[in-house]
C-alpha positions as a printed Julia matrix, in Angstrom:
643×3 Matrix{Float64}:
 143.74   90.04  117.6
 139.98   90.12  117.36
 137.41   90.57  114.65
 135.17   93.6   114.64
 132.55   91.7   116.61
 134.99   90.98  119.42
 135.47   87.27  118.7
 138.98   85.82  118.32
 140.32   85.59  114.8
 141.06   81.87  114.23
 143.81   82.64  111.72
 145.92   84.82  113.99
 147.92   83.61  116.98
 146.82   85.39  120.12
 149.29   85.71  122.97
 147.48   85.07  126.26
 147.14   88.34  128.16
 149.41   88.89  131.11
 146.6    90.63  132.99
 143.03   89.77  132.11
 140.82   92.83  132.32
 137.18   92.46  133.25
 134.58   94.01  131.02
 133.75   97.56  131.99
 129.96   97.92  132.2
 128.44  100.71  130.15
 127.34  103.5   132.44
 123.77  104.75  131.91
 123.62  108.09  130.28
 122.68  109.93  127.15
 122.43  107.65  124.17
 121.82  104.42  126.07
 118.61  102.51  125.47
 116.17  102.46  128.39
 115.76   98.77  127.6
 119.45   97.93  128.03
 119.85   95.32  130.73
 122.53   95.69  133.45
 125.43   93.24  133.32
 124.61   89.92  134.94
 127.27   88.5   137.3
 128.52   85.01  136.52
 126.49   82.23  138.12
 128.49   79.46  139.84
 127.77   75.89  138.81
 124.84   74.37  140.59
 121.15   73.66  140.24
 119.17   76.22  138.25
 117.65   79.0   140.26
 114.02   79.85  139.56
 113.61   83.64  139.63
 110.91   85.17  141.71
 107.8    86.38  139.88
 107.84   90.0   138.72
 105.5    92.59  140.03
 102.08   91.75  138.8
 103.4    88.66  137.1
 101.96   85.36  138.16
 102.92   83.71  134.91
 104.49   80.37  134.36
 107.26   79.86  131.87
 105.59   79.03  128.55
 105.57   75.48  127.3
 104.07   73.67  124.39
 101.23   72.47  126.62
  99.83   75.86  127.57
  99.16   76.93  124.03
 101.55   79.86  124.1
 104.6    80.2   121.95
 107.97   81.38  123.1
 109.45   84.49  121.52
 110.7    83.82  118.04
 114.31   84.27  117.17
 115.33   87.34  115.24
 114.66   86.91  111.53
 117.48   86.78  109.04
 118.15   89.51  106.51
 116.61   87.38  103.78
 113.4    86.86  105.76
 113.24   90.59  106.54
 113.44   91.37  102.84
 110.81   88.74  102.07
 108.49   90.18  104.74
 108.99   93.64  103.27
 108.09   92.38   99.8
 104.95   90.65  101.09
 103.82   93.84  102.83
 104.66   95.98   99.8
 102.53   93.79   97.55
  99.66   93.9   100.04
  99.86   97.66  100.37
 100.01   98.06   96.59
  96.97   95.83   96.1
  95.05   97.7    98.79
  95.88  101.1    97.3
  94.9    99.95   93.82
  91.52   98.77   95.1
  91.25  102.04   97.03
  91.26  103.94   93.74
  88.49  101.62   92.48
  86.55  102.19   95.7
  86.83  105.97   95.29
  85.58  105.69   91.71
  82.59  103.63   92.9
  81.7   106.24   95.52
  81.81  109.0    92.9
  79.72  106.9    90.5
  77.12  106.15   93.19
  76.9   109.52   94.95
  78.59  111.95   92.51
  80.86  114.74   93.72
  77.92  116.88   94.84
  76.24  117.24   98.23
  75.52  113.52   98.63
  79.13  112.59   98.06
  80.27  115.36  100.41
  77.94  114.17  103.19
  79.15  110.59  102.97
  82.82  111.54  102.72
  82.61  113.82  105.77
  80.82  111.16  107.83
  83.06  108.29  106.73
  86.2   110.37  107.31
  85.25  111.16  110.89
  86.26  107.72  112.29
  89.65  108.03  110.61
  90.2   111.57  111.89
  89.05  110.88  115.46
  90.88  107.57  115.6
  94.16  108.95  114.24
  94.02  112.05  116.44
  93.22  110.26  119.68
  94.82  106.83  119.59
  95.81  105.55  116.15
  99.17  107.25  115.95
 100.16  105.96  119.38
  99.36  102.34  118.58
 101.19  102.28  115.25
 104.76  102.81  116.47
 104.88  102.6   120.25
 103.55   99.18  121.21
 105.72   96.87  119.06
 108.92   97.74  121.02
 107.03   97.28  124.28
 105.68   93.87  123.28
 109.09   92.73  122.01
 110.76   93.91  125.23
 108.19   92.05  127.34
 108.64   88.88  125.27
 112.39   88.95  125.92
 112.44   89.9   129.6
 109.29   88.45  131.24
 109.28   84.89  132.54
 106.16   84.0   130.58
 107.37   85.5   127.31
 105.22   88.62  127.78
 101.9    86.74  127.63
 100.25   88.4   130.65
 101.72   91.81  129.77
 100.24   91.61  126.26
  96.83   90.58  127.62
  96.82   93.48  130.1
  97.88   96.02  127.47
  95.24   94.83  125.0
  92.55   94.86  127.68
  93.39   98.39  128.78
  93.47   99.7   125.2
  90.22   97.86  124.42
  88.45   99.59  127.31
  89.74  102.95  126.12
  88.52  102.2   122.59
  85.02  101.35  123.84
  84.82  104.61  125.82
  86.17  106.62  122.89
  83.78  105.05  120.37
  80.74  105.51  122.61
  81.66  109.14  123.31
  82.14  109.89  119.6
  78.83  108.22  118.73
  76.94  110.31  121.3
  78.71  113.49  120.12
  78.07  112.83  116.41
  76.09  116.08  115.83
  78.79  118.23  117.43
  81.56  116.45  115.49
  79.7   116.92  112.2
  79.22  120.63  112.96
  82.94  120.96  113.75
  84.04  119.65  110.35
  81.25  121.08  108.18
  78.82  123.97  107.81
  75.8   121.94  106.74
  72.23  122.66  107.72
  68.8   121.25  107.06
  68.47  117.9   105.28
  72.17  117.66  104.43
  73.17  118.06  108.08
  70.64  115.4   109.12
  71.91  113.02  106.44
  75.53  113.57  107.45
  74.7   112.9   111.12
  72.84  109.72  110.13
  75.83  108.54  108.11
  78.1   109.39  111.05
  76.0   107.32  113.46
  76.57  104.27  111.24
  80.24  105.0   110.55
  81.62  106.09  113.93
  81.65  102.51  115.37
  84.53  101.99  112.92
  86.75  103.64  115.54
  86.57  100.56  117.74
  87.28   98.13  114.91
  90.12  100.29  113.56
  91.62  100.12  117.04
  91.19   96.35  117.32
  92.77   95.91  113.9
  95.79   98.03  114.84
  96.26   96.42  118.26
  96.13   92.88  116.92
  98.33   93.88  114.03
 101.01   95.11  116.43
 100.88   91.76  118.23
 101.53   90.02  114.91
 104.3    92.45  114.0
 106.02   91.86  117.34
 106.07   88.16  116.43
 107.52   88.82  112.96
 104.25   88.13  111.14
 103.59   91.07  108.84
 101.61   89.93  105.82
  98.1    89.84  107.31
  98.08   93.47  108.46
  98.98   94.66  104.95
  96.66   92.31  103.06
  93.44   92.43  105.11
  92.66   96.05  104.03
  92.07   94.47  100.61
  89.04   92.76  102.18
  87.75   96.12  103.4
  87.96   97.6    99.9
  86.27   94.55   98.37
  83.37   94.86  100.81
  83.04   98.61  100.16
  83.1    98.12   96.38
  80.41   95.43   96.71
  78.23   97.64   98.92
  78.28  100.58   96.52
  77.76   98.25   93.57
  74.69   96.8    95.32
  73.45  100.32   96.02
  73.56  101.16   92.32
  72.01   97.83   91.28
  68.96   98.14   93.57
  68.18  101.6    92.21
  70.08  104.03   94.39
  69.61  107.14   92.29
  69.06  109.86   94.87
  70.08  113.3    93.65
  70.04  115.25   96.9
  70.0   114.73  100.66
  66.22  114.95  100.9
  65.69  112.03   98.52
  67.88  109.57  100.45
  65.7   106.98  102.19
  66.61  105.53  105.62
  67.23  102.16  103.95
  69.74  103.64  101.49
  71.48  105.48  104.3
  71.71  102.34  106.42
  73.04  100.27  103.48
  75.9   102.66  102.74
  76.7   103.46  106.38
  76.56   99.94  107.8
  78.18   98.53  104.66
  81.19  100.8   105.11
  81.49   99.78  108.77
  81.16   96.12  107.8
  84.31   96.51  105.69
  86.32   97.57  108.75
  84.87   94.68  110.78
  85.92   92.19  108.1
  89.35   93.82  107.97
  89.83   93.3   111.73
  88.47   89.75  111.7
  90.81   88.92  108.83
  93.72   88.93  111.3
  92.31   86.03  113.34
  93.75   83.19  111.21
  97.25   84.65  111.47
  96.85   85.14  115.21
  95.75   81.54  115.56
  98.73   80.28  113.56
 100.98   82.39  115.81
  99.42   80.53  118.78
  98.17   83.76  120.31
  95.27   83.44  122.72
  93.82   86.56  124.28
  92.58   86.44  127.88
  91.2    89.72  129.28
  93.12   90.85  132.38
  92.17   93.83  134.53
  94.99   93.59  137.1
  96.72   96.66  135.66
  98.23   98.04  138.85
 101.96   97.38  139.12
 102.03   95.58  135.77
 104.51   97.93  134.08
 101.95   99.67  131.84
 103.08  103.18  132.81
 105.9   103.31  130.26
 103.84  102.4   127.15
 101.08  104.79  128.21
 103.64  107.56  128.68
 105.07  106.83  125.22
 101.56  106.74  123.81
 100.86  110.19  125.24
 103.86  111.6   123.33
 102.65  109.86  120.16
  99.21  111.36  120.77
 100.72  114.84  121.01
 102.59  114.12  117.77
  99.34  113.32  115.96
  97.68  116.45  117.38
 100.54  118.63  116.14
 100.32  116.98  112.73
  96.58  117.62  112.57
  97.11  121.25  113.56
  99.63  121.72  110.76
  97.23  119.93  108.4
  94.48  122.39  109.35
  96.78  125.34  108.6
  97.79  123.91  105.21
  94.16  123.16  104.36
  93.1   126.7   105.18
  95.97  128.18  103.16
  95.34  125.94  100.14
  91.59  126.6   100.12
  92.23  130.35  100.43
  94.69  130.1    97.53
  92.02  128.4    95.45
  89.53  131.14   96.29
  92.06  133.82   95.31
  92.71  132.07   92.0
  88.97  131.86   91.33
  88.48  135.55   92.12
  91.38  136.37   89.79
  89.64  134.56   86.94
  92.11  131.67   86.66
  90.17  128.74   85.19
  92.14  125.87   86.73
  92.32  124.04   90.04
  94.85  126.07   92.02
  93.69  125.17   95.5
  93.28  122.27   97.89
  92.09  119.93   95.12
  95.46  120.05   93.35
  97.51  119.86   96.56
  95.58  116.91   98.01
  95.51  114.83   94.84
  99.2   115.37   94.12
 100.02  114.42   97.71
  98.03  111.17   97.4
 100.26  110.15   94.49
 103.41  111.38   96.22
 102.99  109.18   99.33
 102.45  105.92   97.41
 106.19  104.96   97.31
 106.51  105.61  101.02
 103.47  103.46  101.84
 104.4   100.62   99.51
 108.18  100.51  100.01
 109.42  102.35  103.1
 106.63  101.54  105.55
 106.68   97.88  104.53
 110.44   97.52  105.03
 110.58   99.51  108.28
 107.65   97.57  109.75
 109.58   94.36  109.09
 112.69   95.82  110.76
 111.05   97.28  113.87
 110.86   94.07  115.97
 114.53   93.28  115.27
 115.58   96.82  116.15
 113.56   96.55  119.36
 115.43   93.36  120.27
 118.73   95.14  119.63
 117.6    97.99  121.89
 116.71   95.5   124.62
 120.19   94.0   124.33
 121.81   97.45  124.42
 123.26   96.98  120.89
 122.35  100.44  119.58
 124.83  100.31  116.7
 122.82   97.46  115.17
 119.77   99.75  115.01
 121.77  102.21  112.95
 123.26   99.55  110.69
 119.81   97.99  110.09
 118.35  101.35  109.1
 121.36  102.14  106.91
 121.05   98.82  105.1
 117.31   99.34  104.6
 117.85  102.83  103.14
 120.52  101.51  100.78
 118.42   98.55   99.66
 115.38  100.74   98.96
 117.32  103.65   97.44
 117.02  102.45   93.83
 113.22  102.11   94.08
 112.7   105.42   95.92
 114.99  107.46   93.66
 113.48  105.89   90.53
 109.98  106.76   91.76
 111.05  110.36   92.44
 112.59  110.67   88.96
 109.46  109.21   87.33
 107.26  111.65   89.25
 109.42  114.57   88.12
 109.87  113.54   84.47
 106.43  112.07   83.75
 104.16  114.04   86.08
 101.79  115.23   83.28
 101.23  111.67   82.08
 100.82  110.28   85.62
  98.25  112.87   86.66
  96.34  112.56   83.37
  96.01  108.79   83.86
  95.07  109.16   87.55
  92.74  112.16   87.49
  91.92  113.08   83.89
  88.29  112.02   84.06
  84.86  113.54   84.59
  84.88  117.24   85.36
  88.69  117.51   85.56
  90.16  119.53   82.71
  93.6   119.35   81.13
  94.47  122.57   82.96
  93.49  120.98   86.28
  95.68  117.93   85.77
  98.57  120.13   84.62
  98.47  122.01   87.93
  98.44  118.69   89.82
 101.44  117.64   87.74
 103.36  120.78   88.71
 102.61  120.23   92.38
 103.69  116.58   92.06
 106.99  117.64   90.49
 107.69  119.95   93.42
 106.79  117.18   95.89
 108.98  114.64   94.04
 112.19  116.49   94.84
 111.72  115.71   98.52
 110.6   112.08   98.21
 113.92  110.46   99.28
 114.17  112.73  102.33
 110.49  112.15  103.17
 110.92  108.36  103.15
 114.25  108.41  104.98
 112.88  110.63  107.77
 110.04  108.19  108.4
 112.51  105.31  108.64
 114.96  107.09  110.97
 112.17  108.18  113.33
 111.38  104.48  113.92
 114.86  104.1   115.35
 113.77  106.24  118.3
 110.56  104.22  118.75
 112.61  101.0   118.79
 114.47  102.4   121.83
 111.21  103.23  123.58
 111.61  106.97  122.95
 108.47  108.7   121.67
 109.41  112.14  122.99
 112.22  112.87  120.53
 110.07  112.07  117.44
 107.46  114.47  118.83
 109.87  117.4   118.95
 111.27  116.49  115.54
 107.72  116.5   114.18
 107.12  119.93  115.71
 110.1   121.21  113.73
 109.03  119.49  110.51
 105.34  120.37  110.53
 106.02  123.84  111.9
 108.47  124.63  109.1
 106.09  123.18  106.52
 103.13  125.22  107.74
 105.24  128.36  108.2
 106.84  128.18  104.75
 103.42  127.5   103.21
 102.13  130.7   104.8
 105.16  132.54  103.4
 104.34  131.19   99.93
 100.75  132.36  100.35
 101.85  135.86  101.3
 104.6   136.34   98.71
 103.45  134.5    95.59
 100.73  135.3    93.08
  97.59  133.11   93.02
  98.95  131.19   90.01
 101.98  129.95   91.98
 100.85  129.72   95.61
  99.94  126.04   95.5
 103.2   125.1    93.76
 105.08  127.18   96.32
 103.38  125.21   99.1
 104.68  121.97   97.58
 108.18  123.46   97.5
 107.71  124.37  101.17
 106.91  120.72  101.92
 110.06  119.58  100.13
 112.17  122.13  102.03
 110.68  120.94  105.31
 111.49  117.3   104.39
 115.14  118.13  103.71
 115.42  120.1   106.96
 113.75  117.25  108.83
 116.06  114.51  107.56
 119.15  116.58  108.42
 117.99  117.15  111.99
 116.61  113.63  112.47
 119.78  112.01  111.12
 121.96  114.14  113.39
 119.83  113.43  116.47
 119.59  109.69  115.86
 123.31  109.4   115.07
 124.15  111.14  118.33
 121.77  108.86  120.22
 123.2   105.67  118.7
 126.85  106.67  118.91
 127.96  104.66  121.94
 131.55  103.75  122.87
 132.7   100.32  121.74
 132.69   97.85  124.69
 135.98   96.51  126.05
 136.39   92.8   125.38
 137.07   90.67  128.5
 140.23   89.2   126.96
 141.67   92.51  125.82
 145.16   93.41  126.97
 145.89   96.77  128.46
 146.39   99.39  125.72
 149.14  101.65  127.09
 148.37  104.32  124.49
 144.93  104.87  126.03
 143.26  104.93  122.6
 139.81  103.43  122.17
 137.8   102.82  119.01
 135.85  105.87  117.91
 132.12  105.64  118.73
 129.97  104.9   115.72
 126.24  104.98  115.09
 126.11  102.5   112.23
 124.01  104.89  110.11
 126.78  105.68  107.58
 124.96  108.85  106.59
 127.57  110.03  104.1
 127.52  106.69  102.32
 123.73  106.68  102.09
 123.58  110.25  100.74
 126.31  109.52   98.17
 124.39  106.45   97.01
 121.19  108.45   96.48
 123.07  111.1    94.51
 124.73  108.44   92.35
 121.35  106.83   91.6
 119.86  110.2    90.69
 122.76  110.82   88.31
 122.26  107.37   86.78
 118.56  108.12   86.15
 119.1   111.65   84.79
 119.79  110.76   81.11
 116.77  108.49   81.09
 114.61  111.2    82.65
 115.46  113.64   79.84
 114.72  110.99   77.23
 111.5   109.98   79.01
 110.17  113.53   79.08
 110.93  114.02   75.38
 109.44  110.67   74.35
 106.3   111.03   76.46
 105.36  114.36   74.87
 105.43  112.76   71.41
 102.35  110.64   72.18
  99.95  113.5    72.87
  97.73  114.39   75.84
  94.92  111.85   75.32
  94.39  109.01   77.76
  95.94  106.51   75.36
  98.81  108.87   74.64
  99.44  109.41   78.34
  99.48  105.66   79.0
 101.86  105.05   76.08
 104.12  107.92   77.11
 104.16  106.68   80.7
 105.14  103.17   79.62
 107.87  104.27   77.2
 109.2   106.9    79.61
 109.4   104.43   82.48
 111.41  102.03   80.31
 113.8   104.84   79.39
 114.43  105.72   83.05
 114.96  102.08   84.03
 117.33  101.49   81.11
 119.37  104.53   82.09
 119.47  103.36   85.71
 120.7    99.88   84.81
 123.31  101.17   82.34
 124.93  103.83   84.51
 124.48  102.47   88.06
 127.55  100.22   88.04
 129.97  102.84   86.61
 128.72  105.27   89.26
 129.21  102.71   92.05
 125.51  102.11   92.75
 125.15   98.65   91.23
 124.65   96.87   94.56
 121.5    98.91   95.23
 120.11   98.36   91.73
 120.64   94.58   91.67
 117.71   93.8    94.07
 115.37   95.96   91.95
 116.47   94.13   88.81
 115.83   90.78   90.47
 112.32   91.85   91.48
 111.65   92.86   87.85
 113.08   89.53   86.6
 115.78   91.39   84.65
 119.24   89.77   84.28
 121.69   92.11   85.92
 125.35   91.48   86.72
 125.98   91.4    90.44
 128.73   93.92   91.24
 131.93   92.45   92.56
 132.56   93.0    96.26
 135.84   94.83   96.57
 137.83   95.61   99.65
 138.2    99.17  100.7
 136.6   101.98  102.57
 133.97  102.69   99.93
 132.84   99.13   99.37
 129.2    98.82   98.29
């Protein structure tokens, strides 16, 4: 007999097989990783054979003397969780300072024409970068770097240098082209003229070099991620926000009190523009200490021909198309939401029923994904890439399943809090300045509609990274076409069928519907891709019945869905109590803060009380430990439904 991993069970006598069967190699076909290595024939005893150099590879096996480190071993589950926590804290700190940075910009430039000019110019590097190269770098290159580290004689050193050099050249060309085309880019995203157009172009000239430094930051961050070093990439954006806050504070201290575009001096423009770019430079340079501790040394290499760079560039092209499709859908949704706002204004509705409500609710909605899901999946991606290289696709599914179960309590709790306490959350976040109570109430309604799809939204992001780990960027592209297409299409349906009062809420419902549709299709596609036949063990005896173990993906989709439903049921009593308690404190800022605090406690208390009876205690225990709350660890019981 054998354990599930194919190793002999030491407690069971095994009769030696009469006929030893050789292992049947897995035939290439649908569902097999492109990184899976062919079976290696046994090597007879003798002196070690030095393999010939690969194409384009003149590397020497790494040693401690050459300053390069060998690929690190796969991290344990505990270290993966610790890495995820470090990244989550960094992302949370960065987002918190981001709100402070936004408040400083409003205080310095107001929400009028000056603020609009700066926001348009400073957003251009992000838009151009994300549309042309950012999306490709974020998910495609880690699997490639991990694969090279495992299969190249030099641990992937030369391959990494070539890939970084090629991408660096592309970034320089892209940044220079965008800088020269600044007037055309400004005209594409705005309808300014006169002094405001000139000011926006001037801001853009100072801000567009950020494209290069954004690219350097992402490239170097992927090198660190491929070596299981994740903290720096999540924490260095804090430096960017600190620099930006300091720059706008200095602007206000030295007397920056311009009221319109014509009164902005060249010195003020340069201070704000160069200061914003300086923040991105500091963010990129902040990775250098971590790179040095990882013993990474970059040497530019231009011998790209025959170096195996075709595959990552092909994957990057699919990721580029994915970003373009996303931006197209974003343009449709922006047009629909702004038109809805104009309709509401023409109808005499005195509340924000347009893009303002949709955008601000969405910014709150994506916080749990950025803090929790992205952090955990980023920590998992190198390990999943190693599993893909080894051809162990089931491990990819089991890793994703475990991550979804471990994060379920936090994601479901966040969704319940959004739904039950949306008025208090939006009042605390946006109830300042020119925003009225009616405006924040609309944002709250949109947030409630978004919240219903939060678990599906986070899970879809995680499952899509399973394809990237296998070097497949094409499938996520087509899945994104379905998701964004359904979101944009259903938003248009809401615009055509609903009254101006409900269009923007209907668009949020369309987003939730698209998230649910996306997770169903993505889960089915990934499960089919990962579902490979179990290998035959070399010592296995001939099974005369001809039966073989059923293929499995490792995702355990039914178990994950049941866990999320159980957690939602555990939170439900607390959500009702939270909503009732929060309304007792009134709609003032203090009342909203008090209601939010008391309501959150009610939801958490309900979760902790009912999770174990509903069979979800194992998922809640890690959350309780993070909150320093004593919580009984559920007993591990045998059986099919063990949690």
